[in-house]
N, C-alpha and C positions, 0 to 999 in steps of 0.2 A: 504495500499498500503506498501512498503518497502522501503521508500525513502532513506536510508542508505545503503542497502544492506548489513543488517545484517542477520546471517543464526539465527535460533532457538537456534542451538549448543552456538552461539557466544554469543545470548541473556543471556544463562542460564548460561554462564561464567562469565559476564558482573555482572550479577544478585547475582550469588554465590562472587564476588569480594566484591560486594558493601557491606557486611557485616563486611567485615574485617573494614571498615571505625569505627565499635564500640563495637568491640568483647572482647576486651580487652586481647590481645594478650600477653602483659608481665605477667598479671598474671596468666594466663594460660599456659603458656611455659612447665613448670616444671612438672605439674602436667599431662600434656598431655603425655609429653614425658615418663614419670614413667611407664605411665597406657598404654601404647602402645608394642606390643612383637615387636624382631629384624625383625622378615619378614615381619611384617607392615611397620615397620620404612623404610625397602629399597624398598616397593613396591611406599610409600607415595615421599621418596625423589626425585620421578620423576615429582611431583605435582608442581604446583606454589606457595603451602604453603610453604613449603621449600624452593625457591629459591631466597626468599625475608625476610629481616631483619621486624623486627617489625616496624618502621617509616618508613619502603618502603612499607607494605600491610597498614599502616593506610592510606597514602599517596594514595595510589593505591585504594584502597576501596572510600574515598573522592570523587575521579574524578571520580568512578564507581557510585557513588549515583547521583552527579552532572550530569551525563551524561543521567541517566533514569529518573530523575527529569526534564532534559531537552526535553527528549523526551515525558513526558509527555504533558508538557507545547505544545507541537508544535500540540500532537494528540488532545487536547482539542481547539486548535486554529482552527485546520482543520475542527471540527465539531461546529463552530461558537460563539466559549466562548472567552470571553476575560481570560487571563492567565499568570501569572506571578509568580515567587518563589521570596520569602520575604524572608529573613535571622531577625529572630527576637530576637535575644540572640547572645550573646557571646560563642566562645567553651569550656570557662572555667566553663561556667553553663551548658551548654548541649550540646552535641554534634550533638543533634536531634535537631536542631534550624532552621529548612528553610520550611516555610509555601508554599504551593503550594495555591495560591487564584486564582479563576474564578468566573466567572461569565455570562451570556447567554448576548450574543453583539444584541441589539437591533436596526432593521434598520433603 
């Protein structure tokens, strides 16, 4: 079931934007701009990647990751598991720092 009424298209956008949390925009912006043709830049300027600055993209990416992880927890709970998200390290150590812990609930 789709309890949040999210379309496949919207899910794909959220999934794509979740990568913004970890892709290192600051390092790649100059290289990316140098390697894209002017025509492609004009086409891409209408997309979400060009609308937000680096800090906004990283914040949006983290929020999308949290949303996807929460959806995973709900899915597992709906299927009989105890599930939770556990942050096991700080962002300065690693930005991939959330563990999804799940085990089958015994009746």
